[in-house]
NUNULUM-552789 format. One record per atom (N, C-alpha, C): x, y, z negated; residue in one letter. Coordinates in steps of 0.1 Angstrom, whole numbers, plus 5000, padded with zeros to 4 digits. Layout:
// residues N
XYZA;...
//
This chain:
// residues 394
286034798858M;285334718868M;285234798881M;284834728892L;284834788905L;283534838910L;282534838901V;281234888906V;281235038908V;280835078920D;280735228923D;279335268921D;279135398918P;277735448917P;277035438930P;275835368930P;275135348943P;274435478947P;274135488960P;273335598965P;271935588959P;271235698959R;269935708952R;268935618959R;269135598973D;268135518980D;268535368980D;269535328973S;269935188973S;269735128959S;268635168952V;268335108939V;267035028940V;267034908936L;265834818936L;265434788922L;264234828918R;263734808905R;263534658902R;263734618889P;263534478886P;262234418891P;261034478889P;259834418894P;259934388909P;260434478917W;260534458931W;261534348935W;262634338927A;263634238929A;263034098927A;262234088916R;261633958913R;260633918925R;259934018930S;258933998941S;259733948953S;260834008956V;261533978968V;262033828968V;262733798957T;263233658956T;262133558955T;261033588948F;259833498947F;259233478961F;259033578969A;258433568982A;259333498992A;260633508991V;261533449001V;261833308997V;261933278984F;262333138981F;261033048980F;259833098978T;258633018978T;258532928990T;258532989002P;258332899014P;259532799015P;260732839011L;261832739011L;261632619003L;261232638991F;260932518982F;259632448986F;258732518992A;257532448997A;257832359009A;258632409018L;259032329029L;259932209025L;260732229015M;261532109010M;260631999004M;259432038999A;258631938992A;257431898999A;257231929012L;256031889019L;255931739020L;254731689022P;254531549021P;255031479034P;254831339034V;255431259045V;255031309059V;253831359060A;253431409074A;254331509079A;255031579071R;255931689076R;257331639079R;257631509077G;258931459080G;259931479069G;259931409058P;260831419047P;262231379052P;263231429045F;264631399048F;265331339036F;266431269039S;267231229028S;267831349021S;268331329008L;268831439000L;270031499007L;270831419013S;272031469020S;271731559032S;270731509040T;270331589051T;269631719047T;268831699036L;268031819031L;269031919026L;270131879020A;271131969015A;271832049027A;272131969037A;272732029049A;271832139055A;270532099056L;269632189063L;269332319054L;269732319042V;269432429033V;270732509030V;271832439026L;273032499021L;273732569032L;273932509043V;274732579054V;273932699059V;272632689063P;271932809067P;271932919056P;271932879044R;271932979033R;273233059033R;274332989035L;275633059036L;275633149049L;275133099060V;275133179072V;274233299070V;273033289064G;272233399061G;272833499052G;273533459042G;274233549033G;275333629040G;276133559049M;277133629056M;276633729066M;275533689073V;275033779084V;274433899077V;273433879068F;272733989062F;273634069052F;274533999046G;275534059037G;276434159045G;276834109056A;277734199065A;276934319070A;275634299073L;274834409078L;274534509066L;274434449054G;274134539042G;275434619039G;276534569040D;277834639037D;278034749048D;277634719060R;277934809071R;276834919073R;275534879071Y;274534979074Y;273635009062Y;273834949051G;273034979039G;272334859034G;272334829021A;271734709016A;270134709018A;269534819015T;268134829016T;267634809031T;268334869040W;268034849054W;268134699058W;269234639054A;269434499057A;268434409050A;268034449038L;267034369031L;265634369038L;265334489043R;264034499051R;264034399063R;265134399070H;265234309082H;265334159078H;265934129066C;265933999061C;264533949058C;263734039051L;262334009048L;261533989060L;261834069071G;261034049083G;261333919090G;262633879089F;262933749094F;262233639086F;262233649073G;261433549065G;260033549068G;259433669070A;258033669074A;257733599087A;258633619097G;258533549109G;258533399108G;259433349099T;259533199096T;258233149090T;257733219080S;256433179074S;255233189084S;255233289092A;254133299102A;254233189112A;255433149116T;255533039126T;255132909119T;255432889106T;255032769099T;253432769099T;252832879096A;251432879095A;250732859109A;251332909119L;250832889133L;250932739137L;252132679135L;252332549139L;251432449131L;251032479119A;250232389111A;248832379117A;248332479124V;246932479129V;246932449144V;248132439151L;248132399165L;247732259167L;247032219177P;246832079180P;248032009185P;248031879184G;249231799189G;250131759178G;251231699182S;252231649172S;253331749169S;253331869174L;254431959172L;254631999158L;253532009151A;253532059137A;254231949128A;254031829131S;254631719123S;255931669128S;256531739137S;257831699143S;258931719132S;259831619130V;260931629121V;261831749125V;262131759138A;263031859143A;262431999140A;261132019143V;260532149140V;260532179125V;260232079117H;260232099102H;261632139098H;262732069103G;264032109099G;264432249104G;263932289116A;264232429120A;263632529111A;262332499107L;261632599099L;262332599085L;262732489080L;263432479067L;264732559068L;265532549078S;266732619080S;266532769081S;265432809088G;265132949089G;264733009076G;264032939068A;263732989054A;264932999046A;265932909048A;267132909040A;268033029044A;268033069057V;268733179062V;268233309055V;266833319054A;266233439048A;266633439033A;266533329026A;266833319012A;268333359010A;269233309019G;270633339017G;270933489018G;270133559026G;270433699027G;269633779016G;268533739012A;267633819003A;268233818988A;268733698984W;269233698970W;270433798968W;271533788975P;272633878972P;272234028975P;271434058985L;271034198987L;270234248975L;269234168970S;268434218959S;269234228946S;270234128944A;271034128932A;271934258932A;272534288944V;273434408944V;272634528943V;271434538949L;270634658948L;270134678934L;269734568927C;269134578914C;270134598903C;271134508902A;272134518892A;273134628894A;273534648907G;274434758910G;273834898908G;272534908909G;271835038907G;271435068893G;271534968884A;271034988870A;272135058862A;271635118851E;272635178841E;273435068835E;274735098831P;275534998826P;275034918814P;274234988805N;273734918793N;272434838796N;272034838809R;270834758812R;271134668825R;272334658828R;272634588841R;272434438840R;272634378828G;272334238827G;270834208828G;270034288822R;268534268823R;268034288837R;268634388844A;268234408858A;268734298867A;269934248865G;270434138873G;269634008871G;268933998860L;268233878857L;266933868866L;266433978871A;265233988878A;265233898890A;266233898899P;266133808911P;266233668906P;266833638895Q;266933498891Q;265533448887Q;264833528879L;263433488875L;262533468887L;262733548898G;261933528910G;262233398916G;263433348916V;263733218921V;263133108913V;263133118900L;262533018891L;261033008894L;260333128895A;258933128898A;258633068912A;259533088921A;259433028934A;259432878934A;260332818926V;260332678925V;259032618921V;258432678911V;257032638906V;256032658917V;256032768923A;255032798934A;255232708946A;256432688950G;256732598961G;256232448958G;256532408946A;256032268942A;254532268942A;253932378937G;252432378937G;251832368951G;252432438960I;251932438974I;252032288980I;253232228977A;253432088982A;252431988975A;252232008962V;251331918955V;249831938960V;249532068962G;248232098967G;247932048981G;248932048989S;248731999003S;248631849002S;249231778993R;249031638992R;247631598987R;247031678978H;245831638972H;244631718977H;244831808988A;243731878993A;242731788999A;243131689007G;242231589012G;241131639020G;239931599016A;238731639023A;238331779021A;238931839010L;238531979007L;238932079018L;240132069022L;240632159032L;241432089043L;242231989038G;243231929047G;244531979046G;245531899048V;246931939046V;247332059055V;246932059068D;247332159077D;246732299073D;245532299069A;244932419064A;245532479052A;245932389043W;246632429031W;247932499034W;248732429042I;250032479046I;249932609054I;249032609063A;248832739071A;248432849062A;247432829054G;247032939045G;248032989036G;248832899029S;249832949020S;250933019027S;251332969038H;252433039045H;252033169052H;250733179055A;250233309061A;250233409050A;249833369038V;249833469026V;251233519024V;252233419024V;253633459021V;254133559032V;253733529045A;254133619056A;253633759054A;252333769050V;251733899048V;252433969036V;252733899025G;253433959014G;254834009018G;255533929026L;256933979030L;256834099039L;255834109048L;255634229056L;255334349047L;254534319037R;254234429028R;255434479021R;256334389017L;257534429010L;258434509020L;258434479033C;259134549043C;258734699044C;257434719043R;256834849044R;257234929031R;257234869020V;257534939007V;259034979007V;259934879011L;261334909010L;261834979022L;261335099024R;261835179035R;263135249032R;264035249041A;265335319039A;265935349053A;266435459055P;267135489068P;268435409069P;268835379082M;270035319084M;271235419082M;272135389073R;273135489071R;274235479082R;275135569082A;276235569091A;277035439089A;277335369099P;278135239097P;279535259092P;279935169083R;281335169079R;282235129090R;283535159089P;284435109100P;284434959101P;284434919113S;284334769116S;285534699111S;286634769109S;287934709105S;287934679090S;286934709082A;286834689068A;286834539066A;287934469064A;288034329062A;288034289047A;287634169044I;287734119030I;289134099026I;289534159015S;290934149010S;291234009005S;292533979004L;292933848999L;292533838984L;292533938977R;292133938963R;290633898962R;289833958971S;288433928970S;288133788975S;288933738984W;288733588988W;289033498976W;290133538969R;290433458957R;289333458947R;288733578945R;287633588935R;286333518940R;286133518953I;285033448959I;285133298955I;286233238957L;286433098955L;286433068940L;287033148932L;287033128917L;285633148912L;284833248916A;283433268911A;282533148916A;282733098928A;281932988933A;282232868924A;283532838921A;283832718913A;283332738899A;283432868894A;282932888880A;281432868878A;280632898889L;279232888888L;278732748893L;279632658897S;279132538902S;278432448892S;278832458879T;278232378869T;276832418867T;276532548866T;275132598865T;274332558877T;274832568889F;274132528901F;273932378901F;274832298895A;274532148894A;273432128885A;273332198874V;272132178865V;270832218871V;270932328879F;269732378886F;269332278897F;270332218904T;269932108913T;269331988907T;269831948895M;269231838887M;267731878884M;267531998880A;266132038876A;265232038888A;265632078899T;264832098911T;264731978920T;265531878917A;265531758925A;264231688927A;263331688916P;261931638918P;261131708929P;261431838931V;260731908942V;261131848955V;262431818957A;262831768970A;262331628973A;261931548962T;261531418964T;260031398963T;259231508962M;257831508962M;257231448974M;257831468986G;257331428998G;257431279000G;258231208993A;258331068994A;257530998983A;256730908987E;255830838978E;256530758968E;257630688972S;258230588963S;259430648956S;259830768959A;261030828953A;260630908941A;261530918931G;261331008920G;260430948909G;260430998897P;259630948886P;258230988889P;257230938881P;255830968883P;255731128882P;254831178891L;254631318892L;254531398879L;253631348870P;253531428857P;254831428849P;255531318849V;256831318842V;257831408848V;258031398861G;258931488868G;258531638867G;257231668868A;256831808867A;257031858853A;256731778843A;257031818829A;258431848826A;259331758831G;260731778829G;261231908836G;260731928849M;261132048856M;260732178849M;259432178844V;258932298837V;259732318824V;260132218817V;260932238805V;262232298808V;262932248819V;264232298822V;264132438828V;263232468836L;263032598842L;262732698831L;261832658822G;261432748810G;262732778802G;263532678800T;264732698792T;265732788799T;265832778812L;266732868820L;266133008819L;264833028820A;264233158819A;264433218805A;264133138795G;264133198781G;265533228777G;266433118777A;267833138773A;268533238782A;268233228795G;268933318804G;268533468801G;267233488798S;266833628794S;267633678782S;267733588772L;268533628760L;269933658763L;270533568772A;271933598776A;272133728783A;271133758792A;271233888799A;271134008790A;270333998780V;270234108770V;271534118762V;272034008758V;273334008750V;274434058759V;274434028772S;275534068780S;275634218783S;274534288779D;274634438781D;275434498769D;275634418759A;276434468748A;277834398747A;277934288753Y;279234208752Y;279734178766Y;280934118766S;281534078779S;280733968786S;280233998798R;279533898806R;280433778810R;281633808813Q;282533698817Q;282733608805Q;282833648793H;283033558782H;281733488779H;280633548781I;279333468780I;279333358790I;279733388802V;279733278812V;280733168808V;281833208803L;282833108799L;282333028787L;281633088778A;281033018766A;280032918771A;279132958780G;278132868785G;278632748793G;279632778801T;280232658808T;281032568799T;281732628789T;282432538780T;281432458772T;280332518768A;279332438760A;278632328769A;278432358781A;277932258790A;278832138792A;280132168792T;281132068793T;281131978780T;280932048769G;280831968756G;279631888756G;278531938760V;277331858760V;277431738770V;278031758781A;278231648791A;279231538785A;280231578778L;281131488771L;280431408760L;279631478753T;278831408742T;277831308749T;277331348760A;276331258767A;276931128772A;278331138775V;279031008779V;278830908768V;278930948756L;278830848745L;277330818741L;276430908742L;275030888737L;274230838748L;274530858761E;273730808772E;272230848771E;271930978770P;270531008770P;269730988783P;268430988783G;267630968795G;267831088804G;267431068817P;267631178827P;267031308824P;265731308819I;265131438816I;265731498804I;266031418794L;266631468782L;268031528784L;268831468792L;270131518796L;270031648803L;269131658813T;268931788820T;268431898811T;267531868802S;267031968792S;268132018783S;269031928778L;270131968769L;271132048777L;271432018789L;272332098797L;271832228801L;270432248801A;269832368806A;270132488796A;270332458783V;270632568774V;271932638776V;273032558777P;274332628780P;274432678794P;273732608804A;273732658818A;273032788820A;272132818810A;271332938812A;272133068809A;273333048802L;274133168799L;274733228812L;275433138821P;275833198834P;274633228843P;273533158842F;272433188850F;271833328847F;271833358834G;271233488830G;272033608835G;273333598834C;274233718837C;274933708850C;274733598858G;275533578870G;275233688880G;274033728882A;273633828892A;274233968888A;274433988875A;275034118871A;276534118872A;277033998870L;278533978870L;279133988884L;278533918893L;279133898906L;279434038913L;278434128914P;278734258921P;279934328915P;280234318902A;281234388896A;282634338900A;282734228906L;284034168910L;284534218923L;283734288931F;284134318945F;284034468948F;284834518957P;284734658961P;283534688970P;283134808971A;281934848977A;281934808992A;283034818999D;283034809013D;282734659018D;282934559009H;282434429013H;281834359001H;281134428993R;280534368981R;279434268984R;278434298992T;277334218994T;277734089000T;278534089011I;278933959017I;279733879008I;280533938999C;281233858989C;280333788979C;279333868974V;278433808965V;277633698971V;277233718984A;276533608991A;277333488992A;278633498996M;279433378998M;279733308984M;279933388974S;280133328961S;278933248956S;277733308958S;276533238954S;276333108962S;276433128976A;276233008985A;277232898982A;278532928981L;279532828979L;279332768965L;278832848955G;278532788942G;277432688943G;276432718951A;275332618953A;275832498960A;276732508970V;277332388976V;278132308966V;278832378957G;279532298946G;278632228937G;277532288933G;276532228925G;275932108932G;275532118944A;274932008952A;275931898954A;277231928956A;278231828958A;278431748945A;278431828933T;278531758920T;277431658918T;276231708921Y;275031618920Y;275131498929Y;275531518942A;275731408951A;276831308947A;277931358941W;279031278936W;278531188925W;277631238916A;277231168905A;276231058908A;275431078919I;274330978922I;274730898934I;276030888937V;276530818949V;276130668948V;276130608936D;275830468935D;274330448931D;273530548931A;272130528928A;271330458939A;270330388935D;269430318945D;268530418952D;268630448965P;267830548971P;266330518971P;265930388969A;264530348968A;263930388955A;264830418945V;264330458931V;264630598929V;264130658919A;264430798916A;265930818914A;266530908921P;268030928919P;268330978905P;269230908898A;269530938884A;270231078884A;270031158873P;270731288873P;272231268872P;272831378874A;274331378875A;274931308863A;275831218866A;276531148855A;277231238846A;277131218833P;277831318823P;279331328826P;280031218829A;281431228831A;281731328843A;280931318854V;281231408865V;280931548861V;279831578854L;279531708850L;280631768840L;281131678832A;282231728823A;283531768831A;283831688841A;285031718849A;284831848856A;283631868862V;283431988870V;283332108860V;282732088848G;282632188838G;284032238834G;284932148832C;286332188829C;286932278840C;286732238852L;287232318864L;286532448864L;285232458861S;284532588861S;285132678850S;285332618838A;285932698827A;287232758831A;288132678837L;289432728841L;289332838851L;288332828860C;288232928870C;287733058864C;286833048854I;286333168847I;287533238840I;288333158834R;289533218827R;290433288837R;290533228849A;291333298859A;290733428864A;289333428865V;288633558868V;288833658858V;288733618845I;288933718834I;290333778834I;291333688837R;292733748837R;292933838849R;292233798860D;292433888872D;291734018871D;290534028864T;289834148863T;290534248852T;291334188843R;292034278834R;293034368841R;293334338853R;294334428860R;293634548866R;292234548867D;291534658873D;291634778865D;
//
């Protein structure tokens, strides 16, 4: 494998990695699910406001991490996220219509996505890359668990703002929650102190082999991201009164799927420390394809289908953060991990959008059609096989 021993000041312990991704992704999911007063968007617009800035954030902060040090870049990424949360808190208490402007809401959402796009690959590289080989899977799971917890926290902020009513009011709830997040991010900036190292040569370009692995890894992880999109879609529709299933039903389904991802993903991460992570990812994607093909005949309900798919999807979810850094050389590792993850999320969102293209937007969007998931799962499995063959040459 290509993983080089990291410098002693570039190791992020799992508890801190969970804290980083939790703090950065919480405002992102909260902004996605704010009620009608904040200007909800269609799912396609919402995806554009999140996925493109996430890719941009990963490229910008990933390039800074590869050039000046991942810990240094992570501190500045967290500072950027703190500024976004502080701005959200300030606008929520300002008089006038500025706070409820759709354009302002979209700008804040994109800013949170930029921070999230940089924080995940940086924390994954620092955590998994700095762990001992026999504990790398468990270390790489830490950023993933932080994201899952952020989904629940973000949804809770949105639901609380809807039901705060006379107790506090929507603006006070939003301002208070985002102010707390901003303080937490600034606290993390102070903890993660690291000097800026001597910059790498600016001519260090991404090799053609790494580009190929970026695209293959993104396609390989698209099935897992599609299931994650299915699980978190209720969060994005919380702001619309008529869209989505009843709140208790949608929340219960989301908790079941996220709990499955956390539990089965943790088991996969532990097993991956003793066996090949690439083959575990292949097994999970192949199993997800089989479940999707079976669902074509059985036609299960939306929540049941998502819950069944969560078990095999948890295998790549659990070891993905430990697997990706091992695919790329040190001089452009972080930016490659960032692009692989961001493009995989685009693939998952595109799969979901393809499957619900005929759904009635006035009703809850049906989860991804099993036939579409099966087709994408086959492509993902083939890409994983290509990655395995390519890494055997290392």
